[in-house]
N, C-alpha and C positions, 0 to 999 in steps of 0.2 A: 203680425206687426210689420209695418212698412220699414224698409231699411234705407235710410237716408245717407248720402255721401256728400262730402265737400268737393266740389269740382270747380275748375277755372270757369269764371263767367256766370256762376250761379249755383243754386242747389240742384241736386239730382236725386231721384228716388231709386236709382239702380235699375230701372226698367225703361223709363219714358224720356230721359233727358231732363233739360231744365223745365221747371214746373212754375205755375202761378203760385203766389203766396197766399191766396184765398181760395178755399174750396167751398162750393155751394152744392150740397147734397140734394137729392130728390125729396127728402124729408128732413125737417128740422132746420136749425139756424146755420148760415154760412160760418165757417171757422178758419182761423189762420193755421197755415202748415206748421208742423213741429219745428223745423229748423229756425224759422223766424221767432217762434215762441222762445226756443232755447236762447237765442241771441239776446232777446229783450229781458229774459229773466237773468242772464248772466250780467248784462249791463246794469240791471237794477240791484245787483248784489244780493239776490235771494239767498237766504241762509237756510241750509238743511240741518235739522237738529235731531239728536237721538231721542228715543222714547223717555229716557231717564231725565233729560233736560226739559222735554215737553211736559212731563208730569210735574217737575219742580216749578216751572213757570206757571202752570195751571193752578197749583196749590198755593204758591207763594206770591205770585205777581198778578193773579187774576186773568191770565191768558185764556183765550177761548179756543177750544178745539172745534174746528169746522169739518164735518165729514161730508165730502162731495159725492159719495156713492149714491146709487139710486135709492129711493126711499124704502123699497122692500128689502134691500140688503141692510140698510141702517136698522130697520125694525127687527131684523133677525138677530143682529148683534152689533153693538157699537161701543166705542170707548166711553167710560163713565164721564158724564159732563159734557159730551160732544153734542153740538147741534147739527142738524142736517140741512145742507144747501146743495141739492143734487145738481150736478152739471148736465146730466142726461135725465130724461123723462120717458115715460111710455109713449109710443107713437100715438099722436092724436088725430091725424087725418083719416079721412074715409075714401080717399081716391084709390085708384088701382094700385099704385106703387105701395101705399101704406098697407093696403089689404094683403098684397103679396109678401110684404116684409113680416107682417104678423103671422101669416101662414108658414113662412119659411122658418122663422125662429120658434114657432110653436111646434114644429116638427122635431125640434131638438129640445123640447120641454123648456124653452127659454122665452122671455118677454122681449118683444121688439122695442128698441129705444131710439131716441133722436136727441140731439143737442137742444137745450133749453134756449130759445131765442131771447128770453127776457132775464138771463142769468145776472147780468150786471145790475139791472133794475131791482131784482129781487134781493141781491146782496145789499144794496143801498138801503132797502127797506128793513131788512132783518138784522143787519150787523152795524156795529158802532165803529166808525173809522178810527176813533181814539183808542180803542181797545186792541191789545196785542192779539193777533190772530194766528193760529197754527193750522195750516191746511193739511188734511190727511185723506187718503183713499185706502185701497186695500194693500197695494204693494209699494207705494212711495215713489219709485223712479229716481232719477238723478240727473242733474245738469253737469256732473263731472264727466270729463272726456278721457280720463286716463285710468289705468289700473295700477294699484299699489302692489309692488312686489313683496315677496315673503321676507321676514326679518332674518338677518343673518347672525348666527350665534358666534361665528369665528371672528367677526370684526365689530367695531363700534360704529360702523357707518349706518346712516339713517336709511330707512326703506326708500327705495326708488319708485318714482311714478313713470309708467310707460304709456306711451300713446297707444290707443287701441282703435284700429279703423272701424271696428264694429260699433264704437261708441263716439264717433266724431261729433255727435250732437247729444251725448249722454244717453239717457234711456227714458223715453216719454212715459207719462202716466196722467191719470185724470187729475190728481191733485196738483201737479205742476201746471196743467192746462187751466185748472181753476184759479191758481195763483195769478196766472197771466190775465185772466178775466178781471180779477179783483184789482190788479195794478191799473188796468185800463179804466176801471171804474173810479180811480182815484185813492184806493187804499195804498198805504205805504208801510204800515207796521205789520209786516207779514213775515212768517217763516214757514217751513215745510218739514213734515215729519218723515224722517228716513225710515224706510221699510213699511210704512203705513200701519194699518190695523194688525197685520200679520205679526210685525215686529213688536208692536205694543203688547199684544197678547203673549207672544213668545217670551218677553222679558218679565211677565208677571204683573202687568198693570191692570187695573180693574176694567171689566167690560160689563155691559148690561145686555142680556138676551131677551128674546121675545116673551119669556115668562115674567119679566120684570125683576128678576133676581140679579144680583151683582156677583160676578164670577171673577176669580183671580187665579190664573194658571201658575203652577209652580215653575219658576224660571228654570230653563234647561241649561245645564252646565256641560261643558266639553272637557273631558279629562286631558291632563298633560300628555299622557301616553298616546291619545288618539290624534293629537296635533302633529306628532312627529318632532324630531329633534330640531329641525330648522325653524319651527314656528313657536317653540317654547322659549320664553325669556330666560336668558342665563342669569343666575344669581351669583 
């Protein structure tokens, strides 16, 4: 993962100094650098919601879960009711670079991928702009730039938020990048799933696996003892 920093006079990636805001890879579509995406998502007021709220909106308000992971990951397991709109696809070219990329990723038993250059067009064809859309990936990411400190048992003060240099631009993810693409395509009724599929599964909400069966994991609970006295709410 590239580490971005805020510097006077522009964005820096920690290695090369100021960088262009658009990157054109050797395979796949050109894409906007993460700091610009972060700024635009922040300005748009993108809301990140919990799996509990996402499930409520899906069941009660007809919100649509959109999974932006690659299609083979979606087929292996996805949230019940989610549709697939992959931000990345398998490498399609047959030139030298595409062939080398396939060989390199194949050596790790992985499939080579590239950004889908028609993502916005596909979104406009498959999704309804008037429907509430909740974008999700595996891990969620965040546009929040601070860390919340532990609750203090001895005082009634609220938890403090601290600046974190490692999260000057939040934490990038595919679902946040997909939200950016949809905003640019004209979608406005968007939100983002905190923690992605991993959190959805962890919280016990239903998923469908490759066998077509619905699975619902038992929610994992943390004991008060394991939290430690500073993290347990005083009664």
